[in-house]
Every structure is written in C-alpha cells, then in structure tokens.
C-alpha beads as a LAMMPS data file, in Angstrom:
LAMMPS data file: protein, C-alpha beads

433 atoms
432 bonds

1 atom types
1 bond types

-500.0 500.0 xlo xhi
-500.0 500.0 ylo yhi
-500.0 500.0 zlo zhi

Masses

1 110.0

Atoms # bond

1 1 1 0.000 0.000 0.000
2 1 1 1.395 3.421 -0.913
3 1 1 1.645 6.313 1.573
4 1 1 -1.158 8.093 -0.320
5 1 1 -3.425 5.089 0.103
6 1 1 -2.734 5.063 3.849
7 1 1 -3.558 8.712 4.222
8 1 1 -6.836 8.273 2.361
9 1 1 -7.818 5.400 4.586
10 1 1 -7.169 7.375 7.745
11 1 1 -9.220 10.325 6.451
12 1 1 -12.182 8.077 5.644
13 1 1 -12.129 6.615 9.147
14 1 1 -12.125 10.068 10.709
15 1 1 -15.098 11.191 8.538
16 1 1 -17.134 8.113 9.445
17 1 1 -16.425 8.713 13.136
18 1 1 -17.681 12.319 12.917
19 1 1 -20.853 11.235 11.156
20 1 1 -21.528 8.611 13.825
21 1 1 -21.078 11.188 16.570
22 1 1 -23.514 13.539 14.795
23 1 1 -26.172 10.823 14.506
24 1 1 -25.796 9.852 18.182
25 1 1 -26.055 13.489 19.260
26 1 1 -29.239 13.950 17.230
27 1 1 -30.724 10.832 18.818
28 1 1 -29.887 12.080 22.307
29 1 1 -31.471 15.495 21.591
30 1 1 -34.583 13.824 20.171
31 1 1 -34.895 11.798 23.351
32 1 1 -34.817 15.039 25.329
33 1 1 -37.953 16.292 23.443
34 1 1 -36.440 18.664 20.895
35 1 1 -38.689 18.680 17.745
36 1 1 -37.227 18.651 14.258
37 1 1 -37.690 21.795 12.162
38 1 1 -41.279 22.272 10.933
39 1 1 -41.883 21.732 7.248
40 1 1 -42.450 24.850 5.191
41 1 1 -45.969 26.261 5.614
42 1 1 -48.396 25.457 2.814
43 1 1 -50.206 28.648 1.765
44 1 1 -53.969 28.615 2.380
45 1 1 -56.092 28.372 -0.754
46 1 1 -57.265 31.715 -2.050
47 1 1 -60.938 32.439 -1.225
48 1 1 -63.372 31.800 -4.042
49 1 1 -64.385 35.066 -5.723
50 1 1 -67.889 36.118 -4.773
51 1 1 -70.241 37.307 -7.485
52 1 1 -70.944 41.024 -7.272
53 1 1 -74.116 41.971 -5.450
54 1 1 -76.985 42.426 -7.872
55 1 1 -78.788 45.698 -7.199
56 1 1 -82.560 45.461 -6.910
57 1 1 -84.650 46.321 -9.920
58 1 1 -86.412 48.942 -7.847
59 1 1 -86.743 50.133 -4.280
60 1 1 -89.836 51.638 -2.697
61 1 1 -89.463 54.071 0.205
62 1 1 -92.534 55.412 1.965
63 1 1 -92.886 59.180 2.234
64 1 1 -95.501 61.628 3.477
65 1 1 -97.864 63.532 1.206
66 1 1 -96.290 66.686 2.622
67 1 1 -93.016 65.603 0.963
68 1 1 -94.544 65.569 -2.518
69 1 1 -93.608 68.702 -4.426
70 1 1 -96.647 70.952 -4.973
71 1 1 -99.113 68.305 -3.826
72 1 1 -101.365 70.842 -2.051
73 1 1 -101.542 72.922 -5.248
74 1 1 -102.264 69.965 -7.553
75 1 1 -105.647 69.008 -8.977
76 1 1 -106.125 65.214 -8.793
77 1 1 -109.703 65.167 -10.113
78 1 1 -108.775 63.948 -13.606
79 1 1 -106.703 61.207 -12.006
80 1 1 -109.692 60.199 -9.874
81 1 1 -111.792 59.792 -13.019
82 1 1 -109.036 57.724 -14.618
83 1 1 -108.699 55.643 -11.445
84 1 1 -112.412 54.864 -11.434
85 1 1 -112.097 53.493 -14.976
86 1 1 -109.222 51.286 -13.832
87 1 1 -111.300 50.090 -10.893
88 1 1 -113.992 48.881 -13.289
89 1 1 -111.409 46.546 -14.842
90 1 1 -110.138 45.371 -11.454
91 1 1 -113.692 44.603 -10.359
92 1 1 -113.926 41.860 -12.989
93 1 1 -110.814 40.048 -11.700
94 1 1 -110.652 37.362 -8.984
95 1 1 -109.694 38.482 -5.480
96 1 1 -106.394 36.592 -5.568
97 1 1 -105.312 37.921 -8.988
98 1 1 -101.981 39.801 -8.717
99 1 1 -101.967 43.269 -10.212
100 1 1 -98.792 42.500 -12.157
101 1 1 -95.227 43.644 -12.651
102 1 1 -92.934 42.602 -9.803
103 1 1 -96.057 42.357 -7.613
104 1 1 -95.331 45.193 -5.211
105 1 1 -98.977 46.293 -5.544
106 1 1 -100.472 43.091 -4.177
107 1 1 -103.674 41.455 -5.332
108 1 1 -107.057 42.645 -6.519
109 1 1 -108.753 42.168 -3.157
110 1 1 -106.378 44.709 -1.580
111 1 1 -107.699 47.367 -3.972
112 1 1 -111.434 46.705 -3.670
113 1 1 -111.931 48.943 -0.645
114 1 1 -110.207 51.980 -2.142
115 1 1 -112.056 51.432 -5.415
116 1 1 -115.320 51.408 -3.489
117 1 1 -114.399 54.607 -1.655
118 1 1 -113.500 56.271 -4.963
119 1 1 -117.105 55.992 -6.147
120 1 1 -118.282 58.044 -3.158
121 1 1 -116.178 61.106 -3.956
122 1 1 -117.680 63.977 -5.934
123 1 1 -115.548 64.768 -8.959
124 1 1 -116.522 68.421 -8.619
125 1 1 -115.114 68.633 -5.089
126 1 1 -111.369 69.320 -5.282
127 1 1 -110.727 69.120 -1.524
128 1 1 -112.728 65.904 -1.141
129 1 1 -110.759 64.333 -3.994
130 1 1 -107.432 65.290 -2.436
131 1 1 -108.606 64.027 0.971
132 1 1 -109.611 60.700 -0.592
133 1 1 -106.109 60.038 -1.880
134 1 1 -104.490 61.211 1.365
135 1 1 -106.681 59.005 3.564
136 1 1 -106.727 55.835 1.452
137 1 1 -103.168 55.661 0.088
138 1 1 -99.545 55.723 1.238
139 1 1 -96.992 57.327 -1.114
140 1 1 -93.861 55.331 -2.006
141 1 1 -90.989 56.922 -3.855
142 1 1 -89.723 54.712 -6.665
143 1 1 -85.947 54.442 -6.813
144 1 1 -83.514 52.494 -8.945
145 1 1 -79.790 51.847 -8.774
146 1 1 -78.551 55.078 -10.319
147 1 1 -79.516 57.934 -12.588
148 1 1 -82.626 60.051 -12.829
149 1 1 -85.919 58.891 -14.241
150 1 1 -86.959 59.725 -17.803
151 1 1 -90.386 60.934 -18.879
152 1 1 -91.606 61.434 -22.439
153 1 1 -94.995 62.120 -23.974
154 1 1 -97.369 60.732 -26.581
155 1 1 -100.611 61.893 -28.127
156 1 1 -103.292 60.968 -30.664
157 1 1 -102.390 62.363 -34.096
158 1 1 -104.777 63.087 -36.943
159 1 1 -104.272 61.602 -40.416
160 1 1 -106.094 61.766 -43.743
161 1 1 -107.272 58.470 -45.177
162 1 1 -109.648 56.374 -47.218
163 1 1 -111.166 52.925 -47.092
164 1 1 -109.903 52.218 -50.611
165 1 1 -106.506 52.670 -52.238
166 1 1 -106.705 55.461 -54.777
167 1 1 -105.120 58.796 -55.576
168 1 1 -102.888 59.977 -52.704
169 1 1 -104.116 57.220 -50.342
170 1 1 -101.455 54.617 -51.008
171 1 1 -99.996 53.765 -47.576
172 1 1 -101.817 50.859 -45.875
173 1 1 -102.633 50.564 -42.181
174 1 1 -102.713 46.796 -41.667
175 1 1 -105.009 44.856 -39.414
176 1 1 -103.704 41.969 -37.304
177 1 1 -102.225 39.250 -39.554
178 1 1 -103.952 35.868 -39.419
179 1 1 -100.615 34.082 -38.909
180 1 1 -99.383 36.260 -36.026
181 1 1 -98.739 34.139 -32.905
182 1 1 -98.484 35.776 -29.469
183 1 1 -96.926 33.438 -26.882
184 1 1 -97.272 34.023 -23.138
185 1 1 -94.050 32.456 -21.833
186 1 1 -95.416 32.440 -18.302
187 1 1 -97.688 29.569 -19.315
188 1 1 -94.574 27.436 -19.772
189 1 1 -92.164 28.682 -17.092
190 1 1 -93.071 30.465 -13.866
191 1 1 -89.874 32.549 -13.954
192 1 1 -90.941 33.893 -17.363
193 1 1 -94.291 35.182 -16.150
194 1 1 -95.153 38.486 -17.808
195 1 1 -92.865 37.920 -20.794
196 1 1 -94.048 37.289 -24.335
197 1 1 -92.625 36.486 -27.733
198 1 1 -94.360 37.114 -31.033
199 1 1 -93.784 35.301 -34.303
200 1 1 -95.372 32.954 -36.788
201 1 1 -95.288 29.213 -37.449
202 1 1 -93.201 27.988 -40.388
203 1 1 -92.391 24.291 -40.933
204 1 1 -93.857 23.563 -37.484
205 1 1 -91.409 25.987 -35.863
206 1 1 -92.075 29.373 -34.288
207 1 1 -89.962 31.928 -36.141
208 1 1 -89.680 35.736 -35.866
209 1 1 -92.330 37.744 -37.660
210 1 1 -91.131 39.848 -40.652
211 1 1 -89.493 43.148 -39.785
212 1 1 -90.657 46.538 -41.009
213 1 1 -88.411 46.540 -44.093
214 1 1 -89.912 43.283 -45.376
215 1 1 -93.488 44.328 -44.619
216 1 1 -93.001 47.664 -46.365
217 1 1 -91.239 46.007 -49.288
218 1 1 -93.500 43.061 -50.136
219 1 1 -96.609 43.686 -48.057
220 1 1 -98.552 41.152 -46.015
221 1 1 -100.625 38.472 -47.644
222 1 1 -101.923 37.381 -44.248
223 1 1 -103.349 40.787 -43.303
224 1 1 -105.735 43.142 -45.033
225 1 1 -105.383 46.920 -44.755
226 1 1 -108.103 48.481 -42.643
227 1 1 -107.446 51.927 -44.149
228 1 1 -105.115 53.745 -46.539
229 1 1 -103.511 57.092 -45.622
230 1 1 -101.895 59.755 -47.766
231 1 1 -98.504 60.053 -46.039
232 1 1 -96.023 57.269 -45.158
233 1 1 -94.307 59.504 -42.603
234 1 1 -97.633 60.121 -40.861
235 1 1 -98.225 56.353 -40.862
236 1 1 -94.787 55.791 -39.311
237 1 1 -95.426 58.226 -36.462
238 1 1 -98.919 56.789 -35.975
239 1 1 -97.266 53.462 -35.166
240 1 1 -95.002 55.143 -32.635
241 1 1 -97.940 56.893 -30.937
242 1 1 -100.011 53.715 -30.947
243 1 1 -103.328 55.136 -32.118
244 1 1 -104.727 58.096 -34.011
245 1 1 -107.789 59.611 -35.636
246 1 1 -108.246 59.308 -39.370
247 1 1 -110.391 61.770 -41.292
248 1 1 -111.708 59.781 -44.249
249 1 1 -112.271 61.202 -47.706
250 1 1 -116.041 60.961 -47.139
251 1 1 -115.823 63.168 -44.033
252 1 1 -116.120 60.337 -41.497
253 1 1 -113.705 60.337 -38.554
254 1 1 -112.621 56.972 -37.173
255 1 1 -109.898 55.793 -34.842
256 1 1 -107.020 53.549 -35.891
257 1 1 -106.271 51.894 -32.555
258 1 1 -103.335 49.705 -31.573
259 1 1 -104.137 46.016 -31.977
260 1 1 -100.814 44.129 -32.107
261 1 1 -97.118 44.386 -32.921
262 1 1 -94.707 42.203 -34.880
263 1 1 -92.514 41.394 -31.894
264 1 1 -89.419 43.091 -33.241
265 1 1 -87.518 45.476 -30.921
266 1 1 -88.252 49.175 -31.141
267 1 1 -85.331 51.282 -32.398
268 1 1 -85.652 55.084 -32.020
269 1 1 -84.571 56.601 -35.309
270 1 1 -83.748 59.827 -33.486
271 1 1 -80.872 57.991 -31.811
272 1 1 -79.616 56.940 -35.249
273 1 1 -79.675 60.521 -36.474
274 1 1 -77.732 61.590 -33.369
275 1 1 -75.167 58.850 -33.936
276 1 1 -74.744 59.925 -37.551
277 1 1 -74.335 63.552 -36.560
278 1 1 -77.488 64.634 -38.395
279 1 1 -79.139 65.958 -35.213
280 1 1 -77.774 66.979 -31.842
281 1 1 -79.071 65.290 -28.712
282 1 1 -80.508 68.603 -27.509
283 1 1 -82.363 69.214 -30.774
284 1 1 -83.900 65.773 -31.324
285 1 1 -87.704 65.643 -31.100
286 1 1 -90.597 64.285 -33.080
287 1 1 -90.765 67.591 -34.917
288 1 1 -87.042 67.660 -35.817
289 1 1 -87.093 64.014 -36.918
290 1 1 -90.113 64.655 -39.137
291 1 1 -88.402 67.693 -40.636
292 1 1 -85.325 65.584 -41.442
293 1 1 -87.437 62.893 -43.100
294 1 1 -89.241 65.485 -45.233
295 1 1 -85.933 67.093 -46.220
296 1 1 -84.380 63.740 -47.242
297 1 1 -87.095 61.860 -49.172
298 1 1 -84.631 59.456 -50.805
299 1 1 -83.122 58.396 -47.463
300 1 1 -86.323 58.490 -45.396
301 1 1 -87.583 54.933 -46.170
302 1 1 -84.259 53.358 -45.217
303 1 1 -84.110 55.299 -41.958
304 1 1 -87.677 54.414 -40.996
305 1 1 -87.000 50.744 -41.826
306 1 1 -84.121 50.800 -39.326
307 1 1 -86.902 50.545 -36.736
308 1 1 -87.883 46.894 -37.236
309 1 1 -90.947 47.239 -34.993
310 1 1 -94.263 47.369 -36.847
311 1 1 -97.725 48.021 -35.386
312 1 1 -101.051 46.599 -36.576
313 1 1 -104.353 48.418 -36.047
314 1 1 -108.047 47.935 -35.609
315 1 1 -110.745 50.452 -36.510
316 1 1 -112.789 51.857 -33.641
317 1 1 -115.392 54.603 -33.291
318 1 1 -114.241 57.817 -31.640
319 1 1 -116.710 57.661 -28.759
320 1 1 -116.097 60.428 -26.216
321 1 1 -113.939 62.877 -28.193
322 1 1 -112.295 64.162 -24.998
323 1 1 -110.762 60.739 -24.295
324 1 1 -108.150 58.733 -26.122
325 1 1 -108.063 55.197 -27.440
326 1 1 -108.128 52.200 -25.141
327 1 1 -104.806 51.733 -23.379
328 1 1 -103.217 48.449 -22.363
329 1 1 -105.647 48.143 -19.445
330 1 1 -108.610 48.357 -21.794
331 1 1 -109.878 51.748 -20.601
332 1 1 -109.922 55.035 -22.554
333 1 1 -106.861 57.171 -21.893
334 1 1 -107.372 60.456 -20.043
335 1 1 -105.287 63.447 -21.219
336 1 1 -102.624 64.406 -18.650
337 1 1 -103.929 61.695 -16.291
338 1 1 -102.866 58.436 -17.997
339 1 1 -99.302 57.148 -17.934
340 1 1 -97.628 54.397 -19.967
341 1 1 -95.116 52.351 -17.946
342 1 1 -92.977 49.228 -18.142
343 1 1 -95.319 46.354 -17.292
344 1 1 -92.460 44.029 -16.353
345 1 1 -92.012 46.340 -13.345
346 1 1 -95.294 48.109 -12.649
347 1 1 -98.965 47.180 -12.718
348 1 1 -101.903 48.824 -14.437
349 1 1 -104.299 50.866 -12.344
350 1 1 -101.794 52.319 -9.843
351 1 1 -101.962 56.085 -9.152
352 1 1 -98.568 57.751 -9.533
353 1 1 -97.374 61.264 -8.704
354 1 1 -94.861 62.716 -11.173
355 1 1 -92.301 65.400 -10.346
356 1 1 -90.826 66.488 -13.650
357 1 1 -91.057 69.170 -16.343
358 1 1 -92.847 69.417 -19.671
359 1 1 -92.451 71.638 -22.735
360 1 1 -94.693 74.645 -23.147
361 1 1 -97.033 74.344 -26.159
362 1 1 -95.224 77.391 -27.517
363 1 1 -91.753 76.156 -28.589
364 1 1 -90.290 79.631 -27.930
365 1 1 -91.121 79.417 -24.216
366 1 1 -89.196 77.520 -21.525
367 1 1 -90.323 74.218 -20.032
368 1 1 -92.879 74.244 -17.249
369 1 1 -92.936 72.245 -14.021
370 1 1 -95.171 69.183 -14.292
371 1 1 -96.277 67.977 -10.845
372 1 1 -99.337 65.848 -11.381
373 1 1 -101.186 62.722 -10.322
374 1 1 -101.730 60.175 -13.099
375 1 1 -102.755 56.504 -13.318
376 1 1 -100.734 53.705 -14.912
377 1 1 -103.011 52.599 -17.758
378 1 1 -100.818 51.887 -20.792
379 1 1 -97.441 50.643 -21.986
380 1 1 -95.161 51.044 -25.002
381 1 1 -92.238 49.400 -26.758
382 1 1 -89.810 52.168 -25.783
383 1 1 -90.897 52.315 -22.115
384 1 1 -88.343 50.293 -20.179
385 1 1 -87.240 50.649 -16.570
386 1 1 -88.673 51.336 -13.113
387 1 1 -88.520 55.152 -13.296
388 1 1 -89.697 55.573 -16.879
389 1 1 -93.028 56.899 -18.064
390 1 1 -94.843 58.211 -21.125
391 1 1 -97.482 60.872 -20.428
392 1 1 -100.605 60.811 -22.588
393 1 1 -101.327 64.392 -23.662
394 1 1 -104.540 63.924 -25.633
395 1 1 -105.700 64.991 -29.058
396 1 1 -104.892 68.485 -30.335
397 1 1 -102.088 70.359 -32.098
398 1 1 -100.953 71.597 -28.680
399 1 1 -100.842 68.013 -27.389
400 1 1 -98.655 67.034 -30.323
401 1 1 -96.356 69.995 -29.763
402 1 1 -95.799 69.065 -26.112
403 1 1 -95.617 65.295 -26.558
404 1 1 -93.191 65.448 -29.449
405 1 1 -90.680 67.547 -27.507
406 1 1 -91.003 66.068 -24.021
407 1 1 -87.881 64.347 -22.715
408 1 1 -87.549 65.242 -19.052
409 1 1 -85.777 63.877 -16.016
410 1 1 -87.774 63.492 -12.853
411 1 1 -89.122 61.322 -10.066
412 1 1 -92.188 59.192 -9.556
413 1 1 -94.079 58.266 -6.406
414 1 1 -96.649 55.452 -6.483
415 1 1 -99.713 55.530 -4.235
416 1 1 -100.541 52.175 -2.644
417 1 1 -103.565 51.237 -0.497
418 1 1 -102.891 51.254 3.223
419 1 1 -103.390 47.475 3.432
420 1 1 -100.598 46.987 0.879
421 1 1 -98.398 49.506 2.717
422 1 1 -98.794 47.592 5.992
423 1 1 -97.393 44.517 4.291
424 1 1 -94.524 46.349 2.566
425 1 1 -93.429 48.360 5.578
426 1 1 -91.440 51.609 5.321
427 1 1 -89.304 50.313 2.436
428 1 1 -89.063 47.311 0.169
429 1 1 -86.758 46.058 -2.576
430 1 1 -87.715 43.986 -5.576
431 1 1 -85.267 42.029 -7.761
432 1 1 -85.559 41.802 -11.511
433 1 1 -86.888 38.664 -13.122

Bonds

1 1 1 2
2 1 2 3
3 1 3 4
4 1 4 5
5 1 5 6
6 1 6 7
7 1 7 8
8 1 8 9
9 1 9 10
10 1 10 11
11 1 11 12
12 1 12 13
13 1 13 14
14 1 14 15
15 1 15 16
16 1 16 17
17 1 17 18
18 1 18 19
19 1 19 20
20 1 20 21
21 1 21 22
22 1 22 23
23 1 23 24
24 1 24 25
25 1 25 26
26 1 26 27
27 1 27 28
28 1 28 29
29 1 29 30
30 1 30 31
31 1 31 32
32 1 32 33
33 1 33 34
34 1 34 35
35 1 35 36
36 1 36 37
37 1 37 38
38 1 38 39
39 1 39 40
40 1 40 41
41 1 41 42
42 1 42 43
43 1 43 44
44 1 44 45
45 1 45 46
46 1 46 47
47 1 47 48
48 1 48 49
49 1 49 50
50 1 50 51
51 1 51 52
52 1 52 53
53 1 53 54
54 1 54 55
55 1 55 56
56 1 56 57
57 1 57 58
58 1 58 59
59 1 59 60
60 1 60 61
61 1 61 62
62 1 62 63
63 1 63 64
64 1 64 65
65 1 65 66
66 1 66 67
67 1 67 68
68 1 68 69
69 1 69 70
70 1 70 71
71 1 71 72
72 1 72 73
73 1 73 74
74 1 74 75
75 1 75 76
76 1 76 77
77 1 77 78
78 1 78 79
79 1 79 80
80 1 80 81
81 1 81 82
82 1 82 83
83 1 83 84
84 1 84 85
85 1 85 86
86 1 86 87
87 1 87 88
88 1 88 89
89 1 89 90
90 1 90 91
91 1 91 92
92 1 92 93
93 1 93 94
94 1 94 95
95 1 95 96
96 1 96 97
97 1 97 98
98 1 98 99
99 1 99 100
100 1 100 101
101 1 101 102
102 1 102 103
103 1 103 104
104 1 104 105
105 1 105 106
106 1 106 107
107 1 107 108
108 1 108 109
109 1 109 110
110 1 110 111
111 1 111 112
112 1 112 113
113 1 113 114
114 1 114 115
115 1 115 116
116 1 116 117
117 1 117 118
118 1 118 119
119 1 119 120
120 1 120 121
121 1 121 122
122 1 122 123
123 1 123 124
124 1 124 125
125 1 125 126
126 1 126 127
127 1 127 128
128 1 128 129
129 1 129 130
130 1 130 131
131 1 131 132
132 1 132 133
133 1 133 134
134 1 134 135
135 1 135 136
136 1 136 137
137 1 137 138
138 1 138 139
139 1 139 140
140 1 140 141
141 1 141 142
142 1 142 143
143 1 143 144
144 1 144 145
145 1 145 146
146 1 146 147
147 1 147 148
148 1 148 149
149 1 149 150
150 1 150 151
151 1 151 152
152 1 152 153
153 1 153 154
154 1 154 155
155 1 155 156
156 1 156 157
157 1 157 158
158 1 158 159
159 1 159 160
160 1 160 161
161 1 161 162
162 1 162 163
163 1 163 164
164 1 164 165
165 1 165 166
166 1 166 167
167 1 167 168
168 1 168 169
169 1 169 170
170 1 170 171
171 1 171 172
172 1 172 173
173 1 173 174
174 1 174 175
175 1 175 176
176 1 176 177
177 1 177 178
178 1 178 179
179 1 179 180
180 1 180 181
181 1 181 182
182 1 182 183
183 1 183 184
184 1 184 185
185 1 185 186
186 1 186 187
187 1 187 188
188 1 188 189
189 1 189 190
190 1 190 191
191 1 191 192
192 1 192 193
193 1 193 194
194 1 194 195
195 1 195 196
196 1 196 197
197 1 197 198
198 1 198 199
199 1 199 200
200 1 200 201
201 1 201 202
202 1 202 203
203 1 203 204
204 1 204 205
205 1 205 206
206 1 206 207
207 1 207 208
208 1 208 209
209 1 209 210
210 1 210 211
211 1 211 212
212 1 212 213
213 1 213 214
214 1 214 215
215 1 215 216
216 1 216 217
217 1 217 218
218 1 218 219
219 1 219 220
220 1 220 221
221 1 221 222
222 1 222 223
223 1 223 224
224 1 224 225
225 1 225 226
226 1 226 227
227 1 227 228
228 1 228 229
229 1 229 230
230 1 230 231
231 1 231 232
232 1 232 233
233 1 233 234
234 1 234 235
235 1 235 236
236 1 236 237
237 1 237 238
238 1 238 239
239 1 239 240
240 1 240 241
241 1 241 242
242 1 242 243
243 1 243 244
244 1 244 245
245 1 245 246
246 1 246 247
247 1 247 248
248 1 248 249
249 1 249 250
250 1 250 251
251 1 251 252
252 1 252 253
253 1 253 254
254 1 254 255
255 1 255 256
256 1 256 257
257 1 257 258
258 1 258 259
259 1 259 260
260 1 260 261
261 1 261 262
262 1 262 263
263 1 263 264
264 1 264 265
265 1 265 266
266 1 266 267
267 1 267 268
268 1 268 269
269 1 269 270
270 1 270 271
271 1 271 272
272 1 272 273
273 1 273 274
274 1 274 275
275 1 275 276
276 1 276 277
277 1 277 278
278 1 278 279
279 1 279 280
280 1 280 281
281 1 281 282
282 1 282 283
283 1 283 284
284 1 284 285
285 1 285 286
286 1 286 287
287 1 287 288
288 1 288 289
289 1 289 290
290 1 290 291
291 1 291 292
292 1 292 293
293 1 293 294
294 1 294 295
295 1 295 296
296 1 296 297
297 1 297 298
298 1 298 299
299 1 299 300
300 1 300 301
301 1 301 302
302 1 302 303
303 1 303 304
304 1 304 305
305 1 305 306
306 1 306 307
307 1 307 308
308 1 308 309
309 1 309 310
310 1 310 311
311 1 311 312
312 1 312 313
313 1 313 314
314 1 314 315
315 1 315 316
316 1 316 317
317 1 317 318
318 1 318 319
319 1 319 320
320 1 320 321
321 1 321 322
322 1 322 323
323 1 323 324
324 1 324 325
325 1 325 326
326 1 326 327
327 1 327 328
328 1 328 329
329 1 329 330
330 1 330 331
331 1 331 332
332 1 332 333
333 1 333 334
334 1 334 335
335 1 335 336
336 1 336 337
337 1 337 338
338 1 338 339
339 1 339 340
340 1 340 341
341 1 341 342
342 1 342 343
343 1 343 344
344 1 344 345
345 1 345 346
346 1 346 347
347 1 347 348
348 1 348 349
349 1 349 350
350 1 350 351
351 1 351 352
352 1 352 353
353 1 353 354
354 1 354 355
355 1 355 356
356 1 356 357
357 1 357 358
358 1 358 359
359 1 359 360
360 1 360 361
361 1 361 362
362 1 362 363
363 1 363 364
364 1 364 365
365 1 365 366
366 1 366 367
367 1 367 368
368 1 368 369
369 1 369 370
370 1 370 371
371 1 371 372
372 1 372 373
373 1 373 374
374 1 374 375
375 1 375 376
376 1 376 377
377 1 377 378
378 1 378 379
379 1 379 380
380 1 380 381
381 1 381 382
382 1 382 383
383 1 383 384
384 1 384 385
385 1 385 386
386 1 386 387
387 1 387 388
388 1 388 389
389 1 389 390
390 1 390 391
391 1 391 392
392 1 392 393
393 1 393 394
394 1 394 395
395 1 395 396
396 1 396 397
397 1 397 398
398 1 398 399
399 1 399 400
400 1 400 401
401 1 401 402
402 1 402 403
403 1 403 404
404 1 404 405
405 1 405 406
406 1 406 407
407 1 407 408
408 1 408 409
409 1 409 410
410 1 410 411
411 1 411 412
412 1 412 413
413 1 413 414
414 1 414 415
415 1 415 416
416 1 416 417
417 1 417 418
418 1 418 419
419 1 419 420
420 1 420 421
421 1 421 422
422 1 422 423
423 1 423 424
424 1 424 425
425 1 425 426
426 1 426 427
427 1 427 428
428 1 428 429
429 1 429 430
430 1 430 431
431 1 431 432
432 1 432 433
C-alpha cells in the first residue's frame, strides 16, 4: 500500500467517526424532546371570488304627502276619473289575482276597498278628492340603482285616409295578420311570467315575424289593410304613438287603434340621427325628426325601416272625443292623467305622482314644471325601466307639440292602499326577473 493510500484510509475513518457522533447526538437530543424543524408552511387556498351583489330592480321608500312637491296645489280630479275606470277593470278580476309587474302592488282584493271609496267622492269637489287620496293611500318613492328617471310624452295624431286605395291614399294601415302568434311564456315557465314572444309558425317551428323593411317592401298576404292614408311619414309616427284619428275622404272620422305588434324590438330613429351627426341630442324631437325625413325623401324609407318594430291596427269609433283610445288596461286614456309604464315592473291601475317638467305648447317658451297625479293605464315598446313613463297628452295640435318635444328627467311616487303599505313596511326592494 502506498503512503497516499494510507492517508486516504485514515481520512475516511475520521469522517465516518464524525458522522456517527452527529447521529448519536441527534438521537440524544430527540430523546430530550427537541422537535425537528417544521416543514415549510403550505399557503392557504385563495378564497373563491364572490359574485358582485346584484342591485334590486327597484326600491320603494314610503314618504308623506307633505313631501310631494306641490301636492297641495295639484288638482287630482282627472286622475280620480281615470282611477275609477281602472277600478272597473279590477272589479272583474278574482280576489287573488296579482296586479302584475314585480307584484309590489299586491292582489285585486287589496284594492277593492279603495275602489269602493273612490265611487263616493264627488268629482266636482277638489278638496274631497285630495282628501280621498291622502286618507286611502300611502306614497312610495320609486328608486332604482342610479340615474334620474326619464319621462316622455305621446298623443293621438290626426291623419287623412280612405277605405280604398286610390289617388294619394297609397300607404296601408294593416289589421292583425292571421298568422301572427303571441306566446305568453309564463304559461310554460313560472320565472318567465309576464314575458311574451311574437312570431309565426313555419315548418312547425315558431320563427320571428317579418321586420318593417320586409313588410313595407313586399306587403302582407296574411293581413288586409283596414285603411289607406296619404302620407307614409304620418303612418310611421302613428305606429309610434299607438293610435290616431283618421279623417276619411267621405268626411267620417274613425280611430285607428293599436291592436298588435310584430314582436321586433323598437329602435328610435332619433338615436340613429344623433349617432350619424345629423341631429344633436338637444335638438332631437318628433318635430325635428319629421323635418329631417321630409328634407331627405330618398333616405327616409331606409331610416324608418331601421326601426324593425311594426304596429297593426283595428278600426274603432271615436266615442267620447275628450278621451283617447283604449290603453293596455282596456280603458280610454285620459289626457294628462294616464301614464304608460314598463309592465315588467309596474302594474296597471296604480296612481302615480310625477315630479318632472314638460315643454310649453309654444316652442319659444321655456319648459314648465309638471307635478301631477296620473294613473298607470298603458305601456309602449320604448318604455323600459322602473322610473320611466310616457305621459298621454290627448288629441290636439298643442298636445302634439308638447308630446313630441317632451324628454324630461324626474321622479315618480306610487300611491298604494294602506293594506298593501302595511305589508310592505317603510321600504321594500324587488329584484328583476
């Protein structure tokens, strides 16, 4: 063995001896209770992300009549007359029937007492009418997540027409098509109650009904015109307003009343003109849109067809000339006392106090305050949201001037019977469907 081999052997022995001593020392320390080092900590799993809180569709907060702006100066007598007409419809419903919307207004039986009391009030007595509402109802301010409410107006226009197509009377007003199918989705799913789809059956399948462009282009073989009018622009705005009076070429005056719609979404052509830079947001109104259509006859049909929604009519007698056509509740609309609302939120027949502004009939004058009691009696394709309403202004050139220019922010306060208020409490929230 070489000297190098001997040195290596001695070094190996020394190393093994040191390792043995280290192991024995560790064993002795372990016997004395010393714990080995803890393993590295395992991080806790991150908490699962929580979905953001969904704000309620609307919130109702009770207030006092003294908190309603200009309530003591208001005249609720027209609203009382409108409310009585709504009560006549409610009287025909079962006690347990819900009023509708998100059901904040309860059932029919909870309204029978106030409807009965309404018949005892003299319409000629202003103070008695105001006292009736104050004693029988509790005001609830309607609130939504953010932003102010929006209020617009509509009216009953006058058109010139004929029962036959001849001369200038070339634009048809169609009746309800025989193949139009209106489906109440609530009959199939409870969570779809209040929602509808409209279409027609083709190859045993329900398909969308033709849009405006197709109806205007090829007509409707499944529907006969009830009347012909002399102006396609007038016919277009008649569909937006929902009903109108037609002076026939024989001197007769009839009403073209809303009967159905093709199920297509409503697109405001004013918004298209704003987007294209043709009109400013401040200047857009029914009057400015009509002026644009008249000034651009070649482009007008294409712009009007951008609104795929199309309305079908039925002919009705005028009846009381001071009242409008039947609204969604089936009662004649009362000028400045009937309001169109979103029926996925609200119910028909509810009195509602508006705090907003309205244009003066004279376009050169500033807007006026509009603090008034109305009744929810109608709806419309463009009326969407909890604080959104369309005021019915009646039948006159002044009504058209105001309705066509009204686009006002404001607030609304619903009046609910005291029995309903006891159930709701001082405030209540309602989720969307």
